[in-house]
N, C-alpha and C positions, 0 to 999 in steps of 0.2 A: 504494500500500500504506500502511496505517496500523497502527502498533503499539499494543498495548493500553495502553502507558504514555502514549500521546498521546490517549486517549479523553477526550471532552468531551461535555456534554449536547447532544443534537441530531445528533451524528455518525451517519452511516449506513454500514454495512459489510456485506459478504457473508460468510456462514459456513455451511458444510454445505448449500449450494445455496439458502439463504434470505437475505433482506435484513432486517437488524436496525437499530434506531435506539436510541441510548443515551438512557435516561430519567434515570437517576442513576448516578453512578460514585463510587468511593472508593478512593484508593490506601492500602493498608494495609502498614505496615512493622512486623511483630512483632519483639519483642526477640530472639526465637530463630527461626531459619529464614529462608527467602527472602521477599522482598516479593511482594505480589500485588495485583490490581485486582479489587475486588468491584463488580459492576454490576447494574443492573436494565435489561433490554433488551426492546423491543417488536418482535415480528415484524410488519413494516409491511404485509405482504400478508394474513396471517391475523388480525392484531390481538391475538394473545396476548402476555402479559407474563410473562417469567421472570427469575429471578435467576441470574447466571452468574459464575464466578470465572475470571480469566485471569492468566497470568504476564505481567509487563510487557513481556517480549520477544516475545510472540505477535504475529504479523503477519497482517493480513487485507486483502483488496482493498477499496478504497473503493467504495461504491455511490452512484451519482448518481440520486436520485429527482427526476423532473421534476414541478414543480407549475405548472399553467397555468390562468389565469383563463379560464373559458368560460361562455357564457350558456345557461341552461336554456331550451330551446325548447318541446318538447311531449313527450307520452307516447303510445306506441302499444303496447298490451298490456303486456308485461314489459320493453320497451325504452324507455329515456329518452334523448331526443336533446339533445345539447349542441352549440352553435355556436362554432366557433373565431373570435374577433373579427378575426383577421388574414386568414385565408384564406376565411372564411365557409363552411367545410366543416362539415357536420353529422356528429357522431360519436355512434353508438348505444352506450349503456352499459346493461348488464343491471341489474335491480333488486337482485340479490344483492350488488352492489358498493356500493350507496348506504348511507350511515350513517343512524342513527336520527334525526338532526337534519334529514334531508331532508324530513320531513313538514311542515316550516315553509316550504319553498321553493315559490314560485309561478312561473308562466311569466315569462320575461324577466329573472329574477334571475341575477346573476353568482355562480358557484360556483368553487371551486378543485378541478380534476381532477388527481389524482396518478397518475403512471405510472412504471413501471420497465422499461427496454428496450422501450418501445412498448406494454406491457401495462398497461391501466388497472386499478388495484387499490383506488381509493378516491375518493370525492367529498365534499369538505367544504362545508357550507353556510356562508353568511356568519354571523359571530358574532351579529349583531343584525339582526332583520327587523321591518318595520312591516306589520301585518296588521289586517284588519277583523274585528270580532266579528260573526258571523252569527247566533248563537243563544245566549242566556243568560237565566236567570230574573231577574225584577226583584229588586233589593235593597230591603228594606223598612226604613223609618225605625224605629230601635229595635233592629235586628239588628246591634248594634255591639259584639260581643265583640272582644277584642284580635285583630288580624290575621285577621278573618273573611274567608273566601273562598267562592266559588261556582264551579261548572263553567261553562266557556264553550267554544263551538265556533268556530273561526276559519275564514276563507275558504278555507283549504287543506284543511279537514276535520280538522285536528288539534284535540285537546281539551286545554285547560290550566285551571288554577285562577286566577281573577282576583278582585280586591277587590270588595266589594258595590256600590261606586259606579259600576262600569263597566256601560254599557247596550249593547243591540244597536246595530250600526251605527257604533260608535266605533272609531277606529284606535288600536291599542296597539303598543308595542315589546316584542318577546319575545327573550330570550337563548336561542339555538338550542342552546347547549352543555348547558344545564340544563333547558330547556323551561319556564322561569319567566317570569311577567309582570314587566316592568321598570317601565314608566311609560306614560302616555298619549302618543300621537304628535302 
């Protein structure tokens, strides 16, 4: 059990049959009245973020979210198969569980699979990936306005904007959290 007075960023707890993670918290002690804890919490399964206020004496059961490194193997329809590196067992995960950043993941990349009580609710892609540019228009000399970019298609099929000097066949590093070009690889 964890009391609301002990909340810290990143703590996970159960409330009303859901699992929440603390994003922000603030202990408030007004001059008049009782103290309270103002929080911003994320429902880890649904992904929604809400602001809630608790009394410091409120108690909640601690939720243990398991995060496991697994290797993405292949896709079969709407199922994505991940291999456990310890047992070599293939785990099928539905497309509805994958995050938006999964469009940057190619086969044999290691991802973090998150589960609660054996039920997988999320897959995190690596923060940075190196991918090959498969299609982009050539950049022309003289097209050098400040921070000029052009669309490019990557080997996973994802589309991002890259600087004009990037050509087809080049390897680039992409930040999967923002979907932005970082640098040449």
